[in-house]
N, C-alpha and C positions, 0 to 999 in steps of 0.2 A: 943393896942400898943405892948404888949408883944408877941402876936401871930404873928404879922407882923415881929418883930425882929427875932423870932424863925425861920420863913420861910426863911428869908434872910440869916441867919446864916447857915442853912442846905444847901441852894443853894451854898453859898460860899465854904463850906466844900466839897461839891460834885465836884465843879469845881477844887478846889485845889487837890483833890484825883485823878481826871482824868489827870490833868497836871503832877502830881507827878508820876503816873503810866507810862505815855508816856516818861518822862525823864528817869525813871528806865529802861525801855525797850531799849531806845537808848543807854544808858550807857553800858548795857550788850552786845549789838551788837558790840560796840567799843572795849570791852575788850576781844573779842574772838580772837583765833589764826588766822593767815592768811588763813589756810585751812578751818576753820569754817566760816569765813567771806565769803569766796568764795562760800561755799555751801549755805549760806543764800542768797547772792545776786543772784547767778546763780543756781537755783535748777535743771535746765535742764542739766547742765554740770555734767558729771559723774566723780568722783575722780578716778584717775588711781592708781591701786595698783603698788607697786614697782616691776618691772619685774625681774631684775637680782640681785642676791645676790652672793657675792663672799664668800670665805671661812671664812673671819673674821666677817661676818654678815653685812658688809657695803652694802648699796643699791647703785646701779648705776643709778643715776638720772641726768637729764639734768639740767644745770645751770638755775637759775631763778624760779625753781619750789619750792614749800614749803618744799618738801623732801630734796632738796639740801641745803636749808637754814638751816634746823635743823640737817643736817648730821654731822656737826662739833661737835655739842653737843653730839650726839650719839657716835661718834668715840672717843671723849675725855671725857668720863664720869667722873665727879668730885668725885663720890663716890666709884670708884674702889679702891681696895687695891694697895698700892705702889708696883711697880715691876710687875704688872699684865701683862700677855702675853696671846694672844688669843690661844685657843686650837689648837694643831696640829692634823689634821685628821689622824686616825690610820687605817691601813688596816682592812678589814672585817674579815680576818682570822689571826690566830697566830700559828706559827710552834712550836710544842712541841718537836719533835724529828724525826730522820731519821734512817732507817735500811738499810745499804748498803751491798749487797751480793757481794762477791769477784768473784764468778764464772759466774753468770748470772745476767742480769738486770731484770729478771722476778720477783725476790724476793726482789727487792729494793722497800721500802715503806717509806711513810712519814706520820706522825701523826699530823693532823691539827685540831685546835679547832676554831669553829665559835665564835667570841667574844660576840655577842649579845645573842645567845641562848645556848651557852656553849656546843654545840653538837660536838662530836668527829668524825672526818672523817679519815679513813685509806685509802690512795690513792697510786696509782702507776703511772708511766709515761703513758700519753694519757688518764687518767681518767678525768672525769669532776667533779668539785666541784662547785655547783651553776652554774654560767654562765662563769666560768673560767676553762680552760683546763690545766692540769699539763704537762708542756713541759720538765721539767728535775728535777731530784732529785740528790743532791750531799750531802756530809757530812755537816750537820747543815745548809742546804740551799735548797730551793725549788723555781723553776721558774714557775710561772703561766702566762697564756696568756689569755687576754680578748680582743677580736678583734685584733687591731693592737698594743695594749699596753701590755708590759711585766711587771709583778709585781714580785718582788723578796722578798720572805719571809726568814728571818733568825731567828735563835733561839735568843730570846731576853735575856734570862737569864736561868741558869740551876738550878732549885729549888731543885733537888735531889742530886746534886754532889757538 
């Protein structure tokens, strides 16, 4: 009698374990985010990476997509410090100073530092600095041209004076 009871008990425990495991798996699939659910249900469908990002880091996504659904949370992050503002992009170069010759434009020069590498460039009018051409040099001001766009560099501050 005890062997028969033991076999029945083990069988019932096995059935309960299988049912419990299936319930656990179903519960985990229900708790996934909409993106993960979509991947589980439709494995043939490839997730689209966000194509366009503007300067604030926001993704341009079409309404109805999971990216658009969560974008409001990304844009209004609860854990940012109060008064936080997005970074304003700075020009690639920084103007340090200019030398203006009174008699000829041949000796007019500008001292420009590349922000990332801290490399100093001494340029004159019609010189190239990277992909930008120096169009003009004035006192405390340099005009660069990259394609159709003009970039004006001005001395930000004067650390020596």
